[in-house]
mmCIF file of the C-alpha atoms, coordinates in Angstrom:
data_MODEL
# 
_entry.id   MODEL 
# 
loop_
_atom_site.group_PDB 
_atom_site.id 
_atom_site.type_symbol 
_atom_site.label_atom_id 
_atom_site.label_alt_id 
_atom_site.label_comp_id 
_atom_site.label_asym_id 
_atom_site.label_entity_id 
_atom_site.label_seq_id 
_atom_site.pdbx_PDB_ins_code 
_atom_site.Cartn_x 
_atom_site.Cartn_y 
_atom_site.Cartn_z 
_atom_site.occupancy 
_atom_site.B_iso_or_equiv 
_atom_site.pdbx_formal_charge 
_atom_site.auth_seq_id 
_atom_site.auth_comp_id 
_atom_site.auth_asym_id 
_atom_site.auth_atom_id 
_atom_site.pdbx_PDB_model_num 
ATOM 1   C CA . UNK A 1 1   ? 1.019   11.791  11.888  1.00 0.00 ? 1   UNK A CA 1 
ATOM 2   C CA . UNK A 1 2   ? -0.581  8.364   12.341  1.00 0.00 ? 2   UNK A CA 1 
ATOM 3   C CA . UNK A 1 3   ? -2.265  6.838   9.305   1.00 0.00 ? 3   UNK A CA 1 
ATOM 4   C CA . UNK A 1 4   ? -5.752  5.440   9.959   1.00 0.00 ? 4   UNK A CA 1 
ATOM 5   C CA . UNK A 1 5   ? -6.043  1.754   9.091   1.00 0.00 ? 5   UNK A CA 1 
ATOM 6   C CA . UNK A 1 6   ? -9.562  0.507   8.447   1.00 0.00 ? 6   UNK A CA 1 
ATOM 7   C CA . UNK A 1 7   ? -10.687 -3.104  8.142   1.00 0.00 ? 7   UNK A CA 1 
ATOM 8   C CA . UNK A 1 8   ? -13.136 -4.015  5.365   1.00 0.00 ? 8   UNK A CA 1 
ATOM 9   C CA . UNK A 1 9   ? -13.748 -7.756  5.451   1.00 0.00 ? 9   UNK A CA 1 
ATOM 10  C CA . UNK A 1 10  ? -10.353 -9.396  5.102   1.00 0.00 ? 10  UNK A CA 1 
ATOM 11  C CA . UNK A 1 11  ? -8.738  -6.265  3.638   1.00 0.00 ? 11  UNK A CA 1 
ATOM 12  C CA . UNK A 1 12  ? -6.936  -3.489  5.504   1.00 0.00 ? 12  UNK A CA 1 
ATOM 13  C CA . UNK A 1 13  ? -7.132  0.009   4.046   1.00 0.00 ? 13  UNK A CA 1 
ATOM 14  C CA . UNK A 1 14  ? -4.512  2.610   4.968   1.00 0.00 ? 14  UNK A CA 1 
ATOM 15  C CA . UNK A 1 15  ? -5.340  6.052   3.620   1.00 0.00 ? 15  UNK A CA 1 
ATOM 16  C CA . UNK A 1 16  ? -2.394  8.441   3.690   1.00 0.00 ? 16  UNK A CA 1 
ATOM 17  C CA . UNK A 1 17  ? -3.877  11.924  3.976   1.00 0.00 ? 17  UNK A CA 1 
ATOM 18  C CA . UNK A 1 18  ? -0.704  14.044  4.078   1.00 0.00 ? 18  UNK A CA 1 
ATOM 19  C CA . UNK A 1 19  ? 3.029   13.805  3.522   1.00 0.00 ? 19  UNK A CA 1 
ATOM 20  C CA . UNK A 1 20  ? 4.567   11.528  6.136   1.00 0.00 ? 20  UNK A CA 1 
ATOM 21  C CA . UNK A 1 21  ? 7.914   11.701  7.848   1.00 0.00 ? 21  UNK A CA 1 
ATOM 22  C CA . UNK A 1 22  ? 10.288  8.771   7.490   1.00 0.00 ? 22  UNK A CA 1 
ATOM 23  C CA . UNK A 1 23  ? 9.407   7.788   11.057  1.00 0.00 ? 23  UNK A CA 1 
ATOM 24  C CA . UNK A 1 24  ? 5.670   7.815   10.212  1.00 0.00 ? 24  UNK A CA 1 
ATOM 25  C CA . UNK A 1 25  ? 6.284   5.591   7.173   1.00 0.00 ? 25  UNK A CA 1 
ATOM 26  C CA . UNK A 1 26  ? 8.239   3.076   9.254   1.00 0.00 ? 26  UNK A CA 1 
ATOM 27  C CA . UNK A 1 27  ? 5.514   3.124   11.885  1.00 0.00 ? 27  UNK A CA 1 
ATOM 28  C CA . UNK A 1 28  ? 2.916   2.422   9.180   1.00 0.00 ? 28  UNK A CA 1 
ATOM 29  C CA . UNK A 1 29  ? 4.985   -0.522  7.910   1.00 0.00 ? 29  UNK A CA 1 
ATOM 30  C CA . UNK A 1 30  ? 5.258   -2.004  11.417  1.00 0.00 ? 30  UNK A CA 1 
ATOM 31  C CA . UNK A 1 31  ? 1.589   -1.442  12.199  1.00 0.00 ? 31  UNK A CA 1 
ATOM 32  C CA . UNK A 1 32  ? 0.400   -3.031  8.948   1.00 0.00 ? 32  UNK A CA 1 
ATOM 33  C CA . UNK A 1 33  ? 2.679   -6.051  9.435   1.00 0.00 ? 33  UNK A CA 1 
ATOM 34  C CA . UNK A 1 34  ? 1.268   -6.572  12.924  1.00 0.00 ? 34  UNK A CA 1 
ATOM 35  C CA . UNK A 1 35  ? -2.378  -6.080  11.901  1.00 0.00 ? 35  UNK A CA 1 
ATOM 36  C CA . UNK A 1 36  ? -2.140  -8.393  8.878   1.00 0.00 ? 36  UNK A CA 1 
ATOM 37  C CA . UNK A 1 37  ? -1.227  -11.249 11.235  1.00 0.00 ? 37  UNK A CA 1 
ATOM 38  C CA . UNK A 1 38  ? -3.474  -10.349 14.134  1.00 0.00 ? 38  UNK A CA 1 
ATOM 39  C CA . UNK A 1 39  ? -6.554  -9.744  11.969  1.00 0.00 ? 39  UNK A CA 1 
ATOM 40  C CA . UNK A 1 40  ? -5.737  -12.514 9.469   1.00 0.00 ? 40  UNK A CA 1 
ATOM 41  C CA . UNK A 1 41  ? -6.022  -10.043 6.603   1.00 0.00 ? 41  UNK A CA 1 
ATOM 42  C CA . UNK A 1 42  ? -5.595  -11.295 3.054   1.00 0.00 ? 42  UNK A CA 1 
ATOM 43  C CA . UNK A 1 43  ? -5.156  -7.893  1.439   1.00 0.00 ? 43  UNK A CA 1 
ATOM 44  C CA . UNK A 1 44  ? -3.788  -4.425  2.099   1.00 0.00 ? 44  UNK A CA 1 
ATOM 45  C CA . UNK A 1 45  ? -4.707  -1.275  0.199   1.00 0.00 ? 45  UNK A CA 1 
ATOM 46  C CA . UNK A 1 46  ? -2.529  1.800   0.598   1.00 0.00 ? 46  UNK A CA 1 
ATOM 47  C CA . UNK A 1 47  ? -4.292  4.892   -0.714  1.00 0.00 ? 47  UNK A CA 1 
ATOM 48  C CA . UNK A 1 48  ? -1.840  7.640   -1.719  1.00 0.00 ? 48  UNK A CA 1 
ATOM 49  C CA . UNK A 1 49  ? -4.370  9.819   -3.570  1.00 0.00 ? 49  UNK A CA 1 
ATOM 50  C CA . UNK A 1 50  ? -3.691  12.821  -1.322  1.00 0.00 ? 50  UNK A CA 1 
ATOM 51  C CA . UNK A 1 51  ? 0.072   12.780  -1.925  1.00 0.00 ? 51  UNK A CA 1 
ATOM 52  C CA . UNK A 1 52  ? 1.516   15.194  -4.447  1.00 0.00 ? 52  UNK A CA 1 
ATOM 53  C CA . UNK A 1 53  ? 5.092   13.937  -4.032  1.00 0.00 ? 53  UNK A CA 1 
ATOM 54  C CA . UNK A 1 54  ? 6.808   10.671  -3.122  1.00 0.00 ? 54  UNK A CA 1 
ATOM 55  C CA . UNK A 1 55  ? 10.522  10.566  -2.426  1.00 0.00 ? 55  UNK A CA 1 
ATOM 56  C CA . UNK A 1 56  ? 12.866  7.606   -2.697  1.00 0.00 ? 56  UNK A CA 1 
ATOM 57  C CA . UNK A 1 57  ? 12.384  6.634   0.959   1.00 0.00 ? 57  UNK A CA 1 
ATOM 58  C CA . UNK A 1 58  ? 8.585   6.609   0.617   1.00 0.00 ? 58  UNK A CA 1 
ATOM 59  C CA . UNK A 1 59  ? 8.828   4.548   -2.567  1.00 0.00 ? 59  UNK A CA 1 
ATOM 60  C CA . UNK A 1 60  ? 11.226  2.048   -0.955  1.00 0.00 ? 60  UNK A CA 1 
ATOM 61  C CA . UNK A 1 61  ? 9.017   1.842   2.122   1.00 0.00 ? 61  UNK A CA 1 
ATOM 62  C CA . UNK A 1 62  ? 5.921   1.077   0.032   1.00 0.00 ? 62  UNK A CA 1 
ATOM 63  C CA . UNK A 1 63  ? 7.850   -1.758  -1.643  1.00 0.00 ? 63  UNK A CA 1 
ATOM 64  C CA . UNK A 1 64  ? 8.900   -2.946  1.827   1.00 0.00 ? 64  UNK A CA 1 
ATOM 65  C CA . UNK A 1 65  ? 5.318   -2.868  3.086   1.00 0.00 ? 65  UNK A CA 1 
ATOM 66  C CA . UNK A 1 66  ? 4.199   -4.961  0.104   1.00 0.00 ? 66  UNK A CA 1 
ATOM 67  C CA . UNK A 1 67  ? 7.017   -7.488  0.622   1.00 0.00 ? 67  UNK A CA 1 
ATOM 68  C CA . UNK A 1 68  ? 6.329   -7.731  4.361   1.00 0.00 ? 68  UNK A CA 1 
ATOM 69  C CA . UNK A 1 69  ? 2.596   -8.185  3.819   1.00 0.00 ? 69  UNK A CA 1 
ATOM 70  C CA . UNK A 1 70  ? 3.273   -10.849 1.167   1.00 0.00 ? 70  UNK A CA 1 
ATOM 71  C CA . UNK A 1 71  ? 5.446   -12.767 3.655   1.00 0.00 ? 71  UNK A CA 1 
ATOM 72  C CA . UNK A 1 72  ? 2.588   -12.491 6.156   1.00 0.00 ? 72  UNK A CA 1 
ATOM 73  C CA . UNK A 1 73  ? 0.086   -13.897 3.624   1.00 0.00 ? 73  UNK A CA 1 
ATOM 74  C CA . UNK A 1 74  ? -1.507  -10.742 2.229   1.00 0.00 ? 74  UNK A CA 1 
ATOM 75  C CA . UNK A 1 75  ? -1.370  -9.021  -1.132  1.00 0.00 ? 75  UNK A CA 1 
ATOM 76  C CA . UNK A 1 76  ? -0.849  -5.245  -1.315  1.00 0.00 ? 76  UNK A CA 1 
ATOM 77  C CA . UNK A 1 77  ? -2.264  -2.766  -3.813  1.00 0.00 ? 77  UNK A CA 1 
ATOM 78  C CA . UNK A 1 78  ? -1.202  0.882   -3.890  1.00 0.00 ? 78  UNK A CA 1 
ATOM 79  C CA . UNK A 1 79  ? -3.972  3.097   -5.219  1.00 0.00 ? 79  UNK A CA 1 
ATOM 80  C CA . UNK A 1 80  ? -4.324  6.694   -6.299  1.00 0.00 ? 80  UNK A CA 1 
ATOM 81  C CA . UNK A 1 81  ? -0.852  7.563   -7.572  1.00 0.00 ? 81  UNK A CA 1 
ATOM 82  C CA . UNK A 1 82  ? -1.319  11.002  -9.111  1.00 0.00 ? 82  UNK A CA 1 
ATOM 83  C CA . UNK A 1 83  ? -0.005  11.608  -12.667 1.00 0.00 ? 83  UNK A CA 1 
ATOM 84  C CA . UNK A 1 84  ? 2.682   14.082  -11.548 1.00 0.00 ? 84  UNK A CA 1 
ATOM 85  C CA . UNK A 1 85  ? 3.831   11.683  -8.841  1.00 0.00 ? 85  UNK A CA 1 
ATOM 86  C CA . UNK A 1 86  ? 4.044   8.811   -11.343 1.00 0.00 ? 86  UNK A CA 1 
ATOM 87  C CA . UNK A 1 87  ? 6.076   10.967  -13.742 1.00 0.00 ? 87  UNK A CA 1 
ATOM 88  C CA . UNK A 1 88  ? 8.427   12.047  -10.941 1.00 0.00 ? 88  UNK A CA 1 
ATOM 89  C CA . UNK A 1 89  ? 8.947   8.465   -9.769  1.00 0.00 ? 89  UNK A CA 1 
ATOM 90  C CA . UNK A 1 90  ? 9.908   7.409   -13.293 1.00 0.00 ? 90  UNK A CA 1 
ATOM 91  C CA . UNK A 1 91  ? 12.154  10.447  -13.880 1.00 0.00 ? 91  UNK A CA 1 
ATOM 92  C CA . UNK A 1 92  ? 13.998  9.759   -10.633 1.00 0.00 ? 92  UNK A CA 1 
ATOM 93  C CA . UNK A 1 93  ? 14.575  6.156   -11.692 1.00 0.00 ? 93  UNK A CA 1 
ATOM 94  C CA . UNK A 1 94  ? 12.501  4.805   -8.820  1.00 0.00 ? 94  UNK A CA 1 
ATOM 95  C CA . UNK A 1 95  ? 10.095  1.889   -9.126  1.00 0.00 ? 95  UNK A CA 1 
ATOM 96  C CA . UNK A 1 96  ? 7.286   0.187   -7.329  1.00 0.00 ? 96  UNK A CA 1 
ATOM 97  C CA . UNK A 1 97  ? 8.469   -3.102  -8.837  1.00 0.00 ? 97  UNK A CA 1 
ATOM 98  C CA . UNK A 1 98  ? 6.574   -6.038  -7.406  1.00 0.00 ? 98  UNK A CA 1 
ATOM 99  C CA . UNK A 1 99  ? 3.758   -3.819  -6.112  1.00 0.00 ? 99  UNK A CA 1 
ATOM 100 C CA . UNK A 1 100 ? 0.351   -3.937  -7.738  1.00 0.00 ? 100 UNK A CA 1 
ATOM 101 C CA . UNK A 1 101 ? -1.137  -0.512  -8.417  1.00 0.00 ? 101 UNK A CA 1 
ATOM 102 C CA . UNK A 1 102 ? -4.631  0.658   -9.295  1.00 0.00 ? 102 UNK A CA 1 
ATOM 103 C CA . UNK A 1 103 ? -6.178  3.966   -10.281 1.00 0.00 ? 103 UNK A CA 1 
ATOM 104 C CA . UNK A 1 104 ? -8.463  4.271   -7.273  1.00 0.00 ? 104 UNK A CA 1 
ATOM 105 C CA . UNK A 1 105 ? -9.739  2.584   -4.139  1.00 0.00 ? 105 UNK A CA 1 
ATOM 106 C CA . UNK A 1 106 ? -12.617 0.873   -5.920  1.00 0.00 ? 106 UNK A CA 1 
ATOM 107 C CA . UNK A 1 107 ? -10.357 -0.710  -8.551  1.00 0.00 ? 107 UNK A CA 1 
ATOM 108 C CA . UNK A 1 108 ? -7.825  -1.728  -5.896  1.00 0.00 ? 108 UNK A CA 1 
ATOM 109 C CA . UNK A 1 109 ? -10.498 -3.389  -3.809  1.00 0.00 ? 109 UNK A CA 1 
ATOM 110 C CA . UNK A 1 110 ? -11.810 -5.281  -6.861  1.00 0.00 ? 110 UNK A CA 1 
ATOM 111 C CA . UNK A 1 111 ? -8.280  -6.485  -7.710  1.00 0.00 ? 111 UNK A CA 1 
ATOM 112 C CA . UNK A 1 112 ? -7.778  -7.794  -4.184  1.00 0.00 ? 112 UNK A CA 1 
ATOM 113 C CA . UNK A 1 113 ? -11.190 -9.453  -4.039  1.00 0.00 ? 113 UNK A CA 1 
ATOM 114 C CA . UNK A 1 114 ? -10.504 -11.314 -7.301  1.00 0.00 ? 114 UNK A CA 1 
ATOM 115 C CA . UNK A 1 115 ? -7.066  -12.383 -6.081  1.00 0.00 ? 115 UNK A CA 1 
ATOM 116 C CA . UNK A 1 116 ? -8.427  -13.545 -2.720  1.00 0.00 ? 116 UNK A CA 1 
ATOM 117 C CA . UNK A 1 117 ? -11.331 -15.416 -4.345  1.00 0.00 ? 117 UNK A CA 1 
ATOM 118 C CA . UNK A 1 118 ? -8.885  -17.070 -6.722  1.00 0.00 ? 118 UNK A CA 1 
ATOM 119 C CA . UNK A 1 119 ? -6.758  -18.240 -3.808  1.00 0.00 ? 119 UNK A CA 1 
ATOM 120 C CA . UNK A 1 120 ? -3.742  -16.092 -4.684  1.00 0.00 ? 120 UNK A CA 1 
ATOM 121 C CA . UNK A 1 121 ? -1.947  -14.172 -1.971  1.00 0.00 ? 121 UNK A CA 1 
ATOM 122 C CA . UNK A 1 122 ? 0.943   -12.683 -3.940  1.00 0.00 ? 122 UNK A CA 1 
# 
């Protein structure tokens, strides 16, 4: 299932609405990497509010998306991690190390805007 990617100023917003297959996650990573360069985006927000579970592959892929975007000049914020998902990630020993997180889309957008205005991209 393709993930819609919206452009808001110099920020891309990918809102994951349902559990994705591994193939879908890899496609999202490739698409975001391409769009960051083509659209000269400075920030990426990945909204996972609708997800009630994240496995190790999804967690690794989110870290990979953030690292790829950073190498392309954009900062990534993952927003909307549900409490049960956060607990499961910790219990499984997984991390989103190196990835900025925020409670919701509004907070994530504010974090990116401050970082972009301050001249930081990572």
